[in-house]
Phi, psi and omega in degrees: 000129181270148177239154178083007180279171181293343181264011175298132185307313185285357174266355185273125175298321182299323179288321178298319178293319178300312180297317180296318179298314179297318181296316180292320177298319178292327177295318181286333187309306181294329178293320181280334176301326178300333180255004182057045179237147169272166180299313178298324177296320177300319179296320176300313181295323177302317178297314182292321178295325182281318189252348184078200182309132188220142177289157178300320180299314179295322176300314179301318179293317181299321185260359182057047179238143175275165184295332178295331177272319186286319186302311179297325179294317178294324178297317179296319178293326177293312179301324180284346178088018183270327179227164170233145175245130180224146174296140177293138178289330182272340180210100185298342178285344186260137176250129181255134180259127180241146171284144172270179176301318178298321178296321177291324177294326178298329179301315179296318180293329182274353187307328183270354185300311181303317181293318179296319179293316180298321179297328179281344183278349179059031173238145178281171185302318180296320178295320179294320179295317178298316179297312179302314181294322177295318179294322177296317178299315178299312181298315180297319180294316179295315180296320178295318178297316179297318179296318178298316179295319178297318180297316178298317181296321180293334182263356177288139180290000000 
């Protein structure tokens, strides 16, 4: 068995991102348990709190989720009384997601979550901003590359 090679687990960016994602999800879990929310539900609410009523399609694009993943989550939030889904008046094919009064009240209760989570991460604000911006740059670059490859593939004879 060789050591120090390019395939060493701890040299992989993908593994570092995987570990960081799991660690952050575990960090958020007890904070979100207080609000009876899962992490993906919290992300949906973040979009709605920021943008207001949003189509299901726009939610999927914002969160990079397909409708098969998003629909059951929206159904649970609807059943819980946090959101409402209504057909768009201007385009019946489109469903618009609205916060209910309860959903708006959750915003106030969730207000301290980012600060509490950041405090647990042992990084200062500048380090967190730099990390977020680097991850956004990486994600945008990977997505642009994937889009370019799909486009090339679609035009191949």
